[in-house]
N, C-alpha and C positions, 0 to 999 in steps of 0.2 A: 532577334528580328521576328516580326510577326507577319511578314509577307507570306502569302499563300499562292504558290505558283500553281496555276491550273493547266497542267499539261494535258493534251488531248488524250482521253481515255475511253472513248466510245467503243473502239474495237476490242480493247482489253475487257471492258464490261460485258460485251456480248459473249466473248470467249469464256469469261468466268461464269456467266449465267448458264451457258451451255454445259460446261463441265459440272456445275453444281446440280443442274437438272438430272445429269446422269447419276449422280449420287443419291437421288431421291428414291421414292418407291419404284421398284423394278417390276416390269411386266415380264414374267418368266418366259412367256411364249416368244418374246423378242430378244432374249439373250442369245449370244453367239453360241454358247455351249449347247443350249437347248435346240437351236436351229440346226447346228451341225449334227447333233445326235439324231434328231428327227429325219434330217435329210439322208444320213447314212442308213438308218434303219429302214426308211421308206424305200431307198434304192435296193437294199438287200431284200426287203419283202417283195417288191415288184419283181426282182430277178427270180426269186424262188417261186413266187406266184406264177410267173410266166412259165418257168420250167415245170412246175407242178401241173399247170393247165395243159401244157403240151404232153406231159407224161400221162395225165388222166385221159386226155383225148385219145392218145395212142393206145392206151390200155383198153379204153372203151371200144375203139374200133377193132382192136385185136380180139376182144371178147365177143363182139358181134360176128366177126369172121369165124372164130372158133365155134361159136354156137351154130352158125349157118352150116359149117362143114359137118358138125355133129348131127344136126337135124337132117342134112342131106343124106348122110350115111344111113341114118335110121329110115329115112323115106325110101331109099334104094332097097334096104332089107325088106321093108314091108311091101315094096312093089313086086319082089320075087314071090312073096307069099300070095299076093293078089293074082299073079299070073297062074299059080297052081289052082287057086280057087276057080279062075276062069276056065282052065282046062277041065277041071272036075265038075264045073257047073254048080259050084257051091257059093257063089258070091252072096254077101250079106248075111252069112251064117257064122261069122267069127267075131261077133261083137264082144263076147266075153274075153276073148283073147286080146283084142285091141284095148279093152279097158284095163286088163291086167298089165299089158305092156306099157300103156300110157302112164299108169300110176307108178310103175316101176321106174320108167325112164323120166318121170316128171315132165312128160310131153303129152300133147293132145294129137291124136291121130285121126285124120279124116280121109275117107275113101270116096272118090267121085267116079261117076261113069264118064264115058266119052262126051256126053252132052252136058256135063257139069252137074248133074243130079247127084246128091249125096247118097251114097250107098250105105256107108257105115261111118260111125264116129264114136270115139272112146268116151266122150263126155256128154253126148246129147243124142236124142232120138232123131234119126235121119228123117223121119217123116215130118218132123216139125221144122226142119231146116230149109232155108232157101236154096235155090239153085246157085251153085258157086262158080258158074261158068264165067262170071264177070269179076270174080275176085282177081286182083292183079297177079298173084302168084299162080293161081289155078289157070288163069287165062294164058299165062306164058307156058305153063306145063302142057296145056292142051295144044299149044303150038309146037310141042316137041322139045321144049327147052326146060331147064331147071329154073323155077321161079322163086324169087326171094323178095319178101316185103316185110315192112314193120308198120303196124297200124293198130288202131283201137278195135277191140272185139266187143261187139254189142252183146254177143252170147255170154261171154265170160266177164264183161265189164272190166277189161284190163288191156294195157298195151301188150301186144304180142309180136313175136318174131315168127314169120311163116316161111317155110321152105316146101315147095311142091315139085314133084318129079313126074314125068309122064310114064305110063305103063304101056309098053308095046308088046303085043302078042302076035307072032306070025307076021311081022311087018305091018301090023295094024294097031292103031291107038285104041286101047280098050278102056282107059280111065287114067286117073291120077291118084297119087298118094301125097297127102299134105301132112307134115309134122310141124307142130308149133310149140313154143314155150313162152311164158310170161317174160317181159323185159326185166322185171324185178328179179326173177330167178337168175337171168343171164348176168345181171350187174351185181347180184348179191355177193358173188365171189370177189368183186372188186372193192367192196366196202372196207375190208381189212387192209387192202393195199392202200386205199385212200387215207385211212387213219394213220397208217405207217408213214405215208408221204407227208401228211400234215404234221405229225410229231417230229419227223426229221426236219421239216422246214422250220418249225418253231425252234427246235434245238439249234439249227444252223443260224437262225436270226439272233438267238440269244448269244451264241458263241461269237458270232461276228460282231455283235453289238458291244461286247465287253471292251475290245480295243477301241471301238468308237467312243464309248463312254470315257475311257482313259484319256484318249487324245483330245476329245472335246473338252474334258476337264482341264487338261494342261493348256490348251489354247485359250479357254475362258479365263484361267488364272493369269495367263500372260496378258490377255486383253485388259483384265482388271488392273494389273501392274502398269500397263501403258496409260490406262485411265487415271490412276492415282498420280502417276508422274505428270500427266498433262494438267491435272487439277493443281498439283503443287506448283507447276510452272505458272499457271494462270494466277495463283495466289501470290506469286513473287518469290517463291522458294526455288531458286535455281541451283542450289548448292549440291543437291543429291542427284546422281545420275542413275539411269536405268542399267541394271546388270545385263550383260549380253546373254540372250536366251540360247537354248541348245540348237534350235532350228536355224538354218542359214538364212532363210527368207526373213525371219523376224530379227535376226542379228543385224541385218542391214537397216531395218526399220528403227531398231533401238539406237543404232549408231547415228542415224539421221536425226532422230529426236534429241539425242545428247548433243550433237553438233548445233542443232537449232537452239537448245537451251544455253549452250556456251555463247553462241552469237548474241542471243537475247540478253544474257548477263553482261556481256561486254558493251552492248548498246545501251542497256539500262545504266551501267556504271558511267558511260560517257554522258548520258543524259543527266544523271544525278550530279556529275561533276559540273556540267554546264549550268544546271539549276543552282547548285551551291555557289558557283562563281557569280551568276546573275544576282542571287540573293545577297551575296557579299557586297557586290557593287551597289545594289539598291539600298541595303542597310547602311552602307558607309556614306551615302549621299546625304548632304544636308538639305538638298532640295526635296520637296514633296513631289512624289511621282504617282500619278493616277493613270490607270488604263480602263477605258470604257469601251463596250462593244457598239455596234451600229444602232442598237436600240437603247443606248444610254444606260446600260446596266454595267455595274462595276465588275471588272475582271480581276483587278489587283490594285493594291496600294502599298507603298513601302512604310517603314516605321516612322519616317519623318512626317508623312501625311497623316498617319494615325495619331502621332503626338500633336500635330497642328489642329486637326479637326475633332479629335476625341469622339469617334462615333460610339453610339450606345451599343450597336450590334458588334459582337465579336466575330460573327460570320457574315461578312458583307459581300462576298463574291456572288454574283448573280442578282443582287438587289438593285433597284432603281437608284440612280445617282442621288436624286433629291431626297430619297428616303434615308440615305446614310448621311449625306452632307447637306444640311438645310441652309443653303446660301444661293439665292436666286441669281445674284450677279455672276457667281462662278458657274452656275448651271447655264446661264445665257452664254458665257464664254465657251463652255463645252459644246453647246448647240452650234455656235458659229464655227468652232474648230472642226466639228463633224461635217459641216456643210461646205468646208473649204478644202480644196485639194492642195493648196499651198500652206506652208506654216504661217501661223498668225501669232501676234504678241500683243498683250494688253497689260495695263496696271489695274489691279483690283484691290479694294480696301474692304477688309472684314471688320465691320463695326462691332465693338464690344467694350468691355471695361477698359481695355487698352486696344486701340486700333492696330490692326495688323495689315501692313502694306505688302502686297504680293505682286511679283512680276511673273505673269502667266505666259507660258509658251505652249502652243497646241500644234500638233502635227498628226498626219495620218499614220495609223498602225497597220502595216501590210504583211501578208503572208509572203513566203519566198517567191510565189508565182505572181506577185503584184496585186493580188486580190485584197481589197481593203477589209480588214477584220474589226476595225474600231479606231479609236483616237487615243493618242498619248498626250497627257497633260503634265507639264513640269512646272512647279510653282516654286519660285525663288523668293524667300522671305527677305524683303529689302527694308523691313521696318527700321533696323539699326541704321541703314544708310540714309533713310528718310529722316530719322532723328538727328543723325550727324549733320545732314544737310541743313536741317532746321537750326541745329545748334550753331553751325557755321554762319548761317544767315543772321541769327540772333547775335552771335559774337561780333560779326562785322558791324551790324546795326548798333549794338551796345558800345562797342569800342569806338565807333565813329562818333556816337553821341557823347561818350565820356571824354573823348579827346577834343571834340568840338566845343564843349562847354567852357573849359578853361581857355582854349584858344580864342573863342569868341570874346570872353571877358578881357583877355590880354589885348586883343585887337581893338576892342572898344575903348579901353583906357588909353592905349597908344594914340588912337585917333583923337581922343579928347585932349591929350597933352599936345598933340600937333596943332590942334585948333586953338590953342591959347592958354590951356591950363598950366603950361610951364611958367607963365607969368605969376601964378599964384603958388608960392613955395609950399604953403601948408597943404593945399589940394593936391599939388604934384607929389608931395611926399606920401600922402594917403593913397593916391593912385598907384604909386610905385610899390608900396607895401602890399596892396591887393594883387598887383601883377606878380610880385614875388611869391605870394601864397598860391596863386593859380599855377605859377611855374613849378613850384614844389609839388603841387597836386598832380600836374602833368608828368613830372618826373617820377612820382610814385607809381602812377598808372603804368608808365612805360617800363619801370623796373619790375613791377609785379608781372607784367606780361612777359618780359624776358625771363624772369624766374620760372614762371609757369611753363614756358616753352622749353627751357633748359631741363626742367624736371621730366617733362614728357619725352623729350629726346633721349635723355639718359635712361629712363625707364624702358623705352622701346628697344634700345640697343642692349640692355642688360649690362651696362658698364658702370653701374652705380657702385662706388667703392664703399664697402661696409666693414665694420669691425665690431668686436664685442665691447660694449660700453656699459658701465654702471649707470642705470637709469636715474638713480637718485642724484648723481652729480649734474646731469642735464637739467633735471627739474629745479634743483637749487640755483643753477646758473640763470634760468629764466626768472625765478623768483627774485633773485638779486637785481636783475635788469629792470623789473617792473616795481620794485619796492618804492622808489621815489614817487611814481605816479599814483600807486595805491595809497601811500601816506597822504598825498595831496587831496585825495577824495575820501580819506579816512576809511579805506576799504581794508578789511582783514584778509591778507593774502597768505594762504597756508599751503604747505607741501606735506603729503602723506604718501610714503613709499615703503613697501616691504623691504627689509634689509637684504642686501646681497642680490637683488633682482637685477639681471642684466639682459641685454639683447644685442643682436647683430644689427647695427644701424649705421647710416651715414649721419654722424653726429651733427654736422652743420645743418643739413636739411631737416632732420628731425627736430632740432632746436628751433628752426624757422617755423615749422608747423605749430609747435607749442607757443611760440611768440605770437603768431596770428590768433590762436585761440584765446590766450590770456589777454591780449590787447583788446579783442572784442568783448570779453567778459568784463573787463574794467570799464570800457566805454559805456556798456549798456547796464551797468550796475550803479545804483544811486549812492549818495553819501551815506557812509556808515555800513555799507553792505559787506558781503563776504564772498571771497573767491577761493576755491580750493583746487590744487593740482594733485590728483590722486593716481597712484600707480599700484596695480595689484594683479595677481594671477587669477584668471577666471576660466575654469575648465581647461580648454585646449588653446586658450588665447591669453596674451598679456595685454592688458588694457591700460592706457594712459588717458585719464579724463580730466577735463577742466569744467568745474561746476561753479555756478553763480546763483545768486538769489535776485537777479535783476528783473527787467521788464518782461522777459519771456518772448516767445514767438508763437503766433497763431498757428493752429494745426494745418491750415490749408497751404502754408508756406514751407512746411518741413520737407516735402518731397523735392523741392527745387532749391533749397537753401545753399546747396553746394555747386550750383551752376554759376558759370562765369557772368559777372556783372549783375547777378540777381540780388535785389535788395528788397527787404521787407518794407522799409520806409525809406524811399530814395532820398527825399529831402533831408531827413535826419542823418542818414548815412553820410551824405556829402558834407553836411555841416560838421560832422565829427571827423572828417578827413578820410573816410573809407573809400577804397577804389572799387569795391565789389568783386575783387579777385582773391581776397584772403582765404575764404573757405574753399574755393576751388583749388588753390595751391595746397591746402591741408589735405584735401582728398587725393590729389595726385601724388603727394609725398607718401601718404599711407599706401597707395597702390604700388609705388616704386619699391616699397619694402615688403610687398606681398601681402599687405593687410587691407583693411578698409576702415571706414568711418561710420559713426552713427550719431544721432542727435535725439534727445528727449527734452521737450519743452512745452510749456503752456503759459499763456499770458498771466503776468503777475506772480508766477511761481518760480521763475528763473529757468535756466537752461543747463543741459549737461551734454557736452561734446566729447566724444571718445575716439581715440585712435586705437585700433585693435591689431596687434602683431601676432602672426602665427606662432605655433609652439616651436617649430624648428628654428625660429629667429630669436627665441628667448630661452632663458634657463635660470632657474632660481637656485 
């Protein structure tokens, strides 16, 4: 069967498309493994970065605190020296000492008076320096407190840490001592600590990243396995299942996907069974079945429809109805069926070399929810019924005509006799002879009709009694029966039969068929002609033929010669006593034996009528 069931596949197509897109070129930045790795490493880096920032900030603050304490200690030491200078009246005379100490301690030492004026400085000429009374640290020291500040020094062009302490002599503020260092020197000791922290952080990130790489690889591999399984499922391969992974979370997912695949397989199997059942039903139907959608595009057609219309296209699903089946009458019926909610029925004739009569039924094709999806057309080929009906009509008409003709003649002569012809003995005798001939003709017609009916009935019931018979004996019996008539017309009647050829036949009926054929051959063969009864094995058939060199039959009559009451020349046939049923009887007797008949003839060249018996009915 060549029906093509178009089950809905839109969802499956989308799923397949999605899964196949996954298998295309992969953007590495979007892979699960890469995103997991980046996420874990970023989290670790942020954690260590935050920890490092906090540690660096704490160390920096501690460094500044330590530096401030160191500078304060130095400032207090120099403040004691300043006090001695004040006692001895030698202020401003220890510049070299301050320079040496500042160089040794990596610090800058500045001595100011109580008014903020610079008295001495280890790095600069005091006379060239501004009053420091408004410097933050000095200002605080002049107020009697220790001053600490961090700011840019215009003198040294560097960020500095300043610590200033007041110098009190005899309960009186006599000046300040300020000690400072560059920030870079303060933080220089932290550089190695920062490098160590950075190296430790990098090592920690690398060490922590290794398990991340491993687990992300495992998760990525599992994701690929799930992807491959989903792709197989989308492609229809539901036989292979996913192996349970090690992680419990994914074990449940794999089990769920396997259950889904099993359910899909069961449903697909059920759908396939239903599809095969539907295909079997459609293919076994002798009716042509067509399904069209609401736009008059073909959805499906069964094998009977394909054999009936023989479309040029092998793929017809989705094509316009008229594009595949070029018949406007049928298309009009499809339109009317599509426009009607109720089933409709019409008779359609497809005109061709042999007209095809169709009984068309159209009804709506609906989804389970009642929505109309198209129209179902069922075409029943009633050509044989129409032909049988026509044959019945012709039979009734012909039988009536054949019976009416002798009856009319008999009635006419009887009325003539009643009206006075009885008084004329010679005319009455002639009329009676005519009525006897017409009565005999009427009897022959009735007998042939009864014979034909009996043959048909026996053939249909399959109760024909047959036995194996030597065919040569049947042929010679027929020859013997017609020898007087053949001699009367000086016709050479011959029998040719292969020795030992036999067949399973009903001898009486088969002889009746040969009698009809030989009778016709002698009737339509002129004086001095030849008639042969030939029996031979031909391929898979055994053929018994009656050949003559008579008047022959025109070609246009050969296709109907075996019909009941059909005559090539009605007047001549009646004149020779034919009933018009002889060849019909021959055809039905051949059919009752499982065979058939054939004829070859042309005007003036004679005729050849054959009865063909199947191989299983014959044996040489």
